[in-house]
VOGU-3710 file (C-alpha; in Angstrom, 3 decimals, decimal comma):
1> mfnlsplyfp> 8,661/0,716/10,639  10,101/-1,796/13,097  9,567/-5,312/11,774  7,281/-7,209/14,172  7,013/-10,336/12,028  9,972/-12,153/13,667  8,058/-11,819/16,952  4,721/-12,948/15,562  4,164/-15,090/12,490  0,678/-16,633/12,698
11> itakpnhtse> -0,339/-19,934/11,154  -2,546/-19,044/8,214  -4,888/-21,116/6,089  -4,019/-22,223/2,599  -7,364/-22,834/0,892  -7,611/-25,736/-1,536  -5,014/-25,775/-4,316  -3,191/-22,603/-3,225  0,363/-21,881/-2,093  2,001/-19,155/0,005
21> flpshalqpf> 4,886/-16,881/-1,015  6,877/-14,604/1,279  7,103/-10,891/0,403  10,271/-8,949/-0,294  12,328/-7,675/2,624  10,860/-4,173/2,298  7,315/-5,467/2,779  7,930/-8,091/5,454  6,964/-5,703/8,289  3,532/-5,368/6,671
31> ircfwgsvdv> 2,689/-8,439/4,585  2,390/-11,949/6,044  2,436/-13,532/2,569  1,085/-13,550/-0,929  -0,965/-16,620/-1,776  -2,964/-18,137/-4,571  -3,053/-20,401/-7,594  -2,479/-19,651/-11,246  -4,937/-22,148/-12,712  -7,197/-24,645/-10,979
41> esiqqpetet> -8,750/-27,471/-12,927  -12,373/-28,388/-12,353  -12,724/-30,002/-8,923  -14,589/-33,286/-9,059  -14,791/-33,890/-5,300  -15,790/-30,745/-3,371  -13,540/-30,067/-0,397  -14,354/-28,060/2,723  -11,799/-26,425/5,003  -12,297/-24,722/8,353
51> iipdtcmdii> -10,579/-21,342/8,521  -9,686/-20,270/12,045  -8,845/-16,693/13,078  -5,251/-15,856/12,191  -5,431/-12,080/12,943  -4,582/-11,315/9,304  -6,625/-9,423/6,708  -6,682/-10,183/2,993  -7,280/-8,718/-0,424  -8,510/-11,637/-2,553
61> wdldresgnt> -8,696/-11,428/-6,340  -10,463/-14,164/-8,351  -10,442/-14,652/-12,122  -12,680/-16,957/-14,153  -10,646/-17,374/-17,328  -13,547/-18,820/-19,301  -15,792/-15,793/-18,817  -13,076/-13,248/-18,130  -14,951/-12,057/-15,052  -13,048/-10,973/-11,949
71> ntffsgindt> -14,142/-10,493/-8,377  -12,037/-8,763/-5,733  -12,937/-8,388/-2,086  -11,412/-7,445/1,228  -11,619/-9,890/4,123  -11,227/-8,241/7,515  -9,953/-9,656/10,779  -12,050/-12,578/12,025  -12,897/-13,664/15,546  -14,889/-16,784/14,631
81> pfevssdgkp> -14,069/-19,853/12,505  -15,781/-20,317/9,155  -15,771/-22,860/6,347  -14,798/-22,476/2,712  -15,696/-24,986/0,054  -14,293/-25,733/-3,382  -17,766/-26,777/-4,512  -18,596/-25,103/-7,776  -15,059/-23,877/-8,469  -14,851/-23,732/-12,276
91> ggsstfgirf> -11,971/-25,115/-14,284  -9,493/-22,452/-15,394  -10,130/-20,282/-12,354  -7,303/-18,383/-10,698  -6,865/-16,728/-7,301  -4,365/-14,227/-5,912  -4,284/-12,967/-2,336  -2,417/-10,298/-0,387  -2,378/-11,190/3,317  -1,633/-8,316/5,708
101> hfwavhffad> -0,494/-8,488/9,313  -3,243/-7,045/11,502  -1,150/-4,013/12,487  -0,286/-3,081/8,896  -3,491/-2,617/6,887  -3,946/0,994/7,966  -0,627/1,920/6,328  -2,205/1,130/2,939  -5,982/1,588/3,312  -7,803/4,755/2,301
111> dhlrnvlnah> -9,688/5,279/5,531  -10,377/3,966/9,035  -10,901/0,250/9,708  -13,700/0,509/12,269  -15,974/-1,977/10,527  -13,544/-4,684/9,404  -14,389/-7,298/12,057  -15,649/-10,366/10,137  -16,093/-8,124/7,088  -16,219/-9,500/3,548
121> vdvehyfgtf> -16,687/-6,499/1,246  -15,704/-5,136/-2,152  -12,011/-4,216/-2,125  -12,658/-0,617/-3,144  -14,425/0,004/0,144  -10,914/0,291/1,649  -8,637/0,409/-1,416  -10,394/2,759/-3,800  -7,905/2,575/-6,682  -7,185/-1,172/-6,502
131> kkelghllek> -8,903/-2,127/-9,759  -7,376/0,790/-11,644  -3,846/0,435/-10,267  -3,522/-3,335/-9,871  -6,642/-5,331/-10,712  -6,485/-4,760/-14,458  -2,771/-5,582/-14,488  -3,360/-8,895/-12,702  -5,670/-9,917/-15,549  -2,860/-9,460/-18,089
141> vnsmderiaa> -0,131/-11,533/-16,403  -0,062/-15,299/-16,165  2,530/-16,348/-13,601  2,544/-16,032/-9,835  5,936/-14,279/-9,967  4,494/-11,590/-12,244  1,487/-11,108/-9,982  3,665/-10,785/-6,898  5,922/-8,249/-8,634  2,902/-6,184/-9,699
151> aeayllrrle> 1,386/-6,358/-6,210  4,627/-5,356/-4,521  5,017/-2,334/-6,802  1,420/-1,317/-6,011  1,905/-1,729/-2,244  5,207/0,144/-2,202  3,608/3,057/-4,054  0,803/3,206/-1,496  3,303/2,936/1,345  5,175/5,972/0,013
161> rrgrtnnrmm> 1,935/7,980/0,166  0,929/6,815/3,625  0,216/9,361/6,305  -2,003/7,524/8,755  -0,482/5,816/11,743  -0,007/6,404/15,442  3,381/5,581/16,924  2,132/5,320/20,491  -0,548/2,862/19,484  2,099/0,871/17,617
171> navytmvkqk> 4,124/0,742/20,846  1,125/-0,986/22,444  0,990/-3,433/19,508  4,697/-4,161/19,979  4,152/-4,927/23,667  1,189/-7,161/22,842  3,091/-9,113/20,205  6,290/-9,389/22,240  4,359/-10,738/25,231  2,376/-13,181/23,054
181> givtaedlet> -0,942/-11,569/23,898  -0,484/-12,091/27,634  -0,963/-8,442/28,590  -3,140/-6,344/30,840  -4,754/-3,032/30,021  -2,200/-1,436/32,346  0,685/-2,977/30,354  -0,630/-1,375/27,177  -1,249/1,973/28,825  2,289/2,049/30,207
191> ssnlsrrqle> 3,984/1,072/26,936  1,990/3,556/24,853  1,542/6,412/27,340  -2,116/6,436/26,303  -5,224/6,088/28,406  -7,468/3,048/28,141  -10,095/5,100/26,325  -7,541/6,460/23,835  -6,225/2,952/23,123  -9,742/1,653/22,561
201> rlfqeyigvs> -10,456/4,407/20,046  -7,150/4,030/18,203  -7,325/0,228/17,981  -10,856/0,457/16,582  -9,738/3,033/14,021  -6,446/1,474/12,912  -7,036/-2,260/13,479  -10,804/-2,642/13,696  -11,051/-4,472/17,017  -10,516/-3,612/20,665
211> pkktadlvrf> -7,148/-4,037/22,409  -8,615/-6,800/24,576  -9,886/-8,837/21,632  -6,685/-8,272/19,671  -4,608/-9,566/22,580  -6,865/-12,587/22,983  -6,524/-13,454/19,294  -2,738/-13,032/19,443  -2,629/-15,314/22,485  -4,777/-17,902/20,700
221> qnvwremchl> -2,491/-17,908/17,665  0,603/-18,336/19,832  -1,030/-21,256/21,647  -2,010/-22,856/18,331  1,487/-22,386/16,931  3,054/-24,065/19,977  0,602/-26,940/19,762  1,359/-27,480/16,097  5,124/-27,142/16,085  6,370/-28,644/19,320
231> pgqtknmqdl> 7,264/-32,349/19,239  4,406/-34,466/20,532  6,272/-35,769/23,554  6,985/-32,246/24,828  3,398/-31,007/24,671  1,359/-30,805/27,807  -1,964/-29,017/28,135  -1,251/-27,949/31,717  1,963/-26,281/30,592  0,035/-24,234/28,023
241> ifaygyshqs> -2,632/-23,294/30,555  0,029/-21,974/32,921  2,251/-20,329/30,309  -0,588/-18,409/28,658  -2,358/-17,243/31,769  -5,574/-19,250/31,628  -7,252/-19,638/35,006  -8,018/-23,355/34,603  -8,396/-26,117/32,012  -12,040/-25,436/31,135
251> hfinnfkkya> -11,213/-21,744/30,605  -8,458/-22,735/28,198  -10,610/-25,250/26,296  -13,612/-22,912/26,022  -11,466/-20,001/24,859  -9,700/-22,175/22,288  -12,972/-23,653/20,996  -14,450/-20,172/20,584  -11,815/-19,417/17,947  -11,033/-22,837/16,473
261> grtplealvy> -14,536/-24,326/16,509  -13,006/-27,442/18,078  -11,334/-28,420/21,318  -7,503/-28,406/21,266  -7,319/-32,171/20,782  -9,999/-32,146/18,073  -8,172/-29,329/16,276  -4,908/-31,255/16,280  -6,634/-34,342/14,930  -8,204/-32,195/12,202
271> agrrms> -4,779/-30,767/11,408  -3,277/-34,233/11,266  -1,307/-33,897/14,486  -1,565/-35,205/18,052  -1,057/-33,743/21,500  0,285/-35,961/24,270
//
């Protein structure tokens, strides 16, 4: 598959005490990163972090070393911010995550993704053999390198068995990503040679959200990335409004707040940055 990640690499959350690790070259078209922590000591001061939509989907595996219990769930694509807290995180706990690009989950999942929007469900709802093929192995290894190696072998095996994709729909995804989410329905129809109704059905089946919402989330992430990475003196809200096709300032602010839970300036302050 053509690698879209150089065109679109969203800013993703790193929950308390976790780190991110890039996948191997073979998996870069599909996997945004692996993430997690090997061991977390008991947290004395609970911390809360706001997670904003990043268009990714995750398999998250948790281990409580004291009890030996594990919990694995699948987190679908989100269109609203939410908070996670370290409150109650036991000492000796460990987390490992596989973070997929939004266009890639269907290459690995067992079935359609129609109900993944804001989903937080048992992993075997979409990956029926996860515990048998990977979960039990994760319990036996201790380092992040070993977990990543085991996960990559599991994902590559599933990729070899894949049979579910739609090349014309993926052409629409390419157009959406290349144009930073600033697309019309007509743009997507032209690039995919599919009707609006066909695109709606295929996006719901293979991604879990409509083309319109997907494009809006991609646009939001591109705006957020520009805000975060451009030097402060070069940032100007009016430039962003114009570049990303917002009709006026209040449209931009309201759209941003819908996904970030804060205005652009408040979000930058929260992230420890400033916008001039």
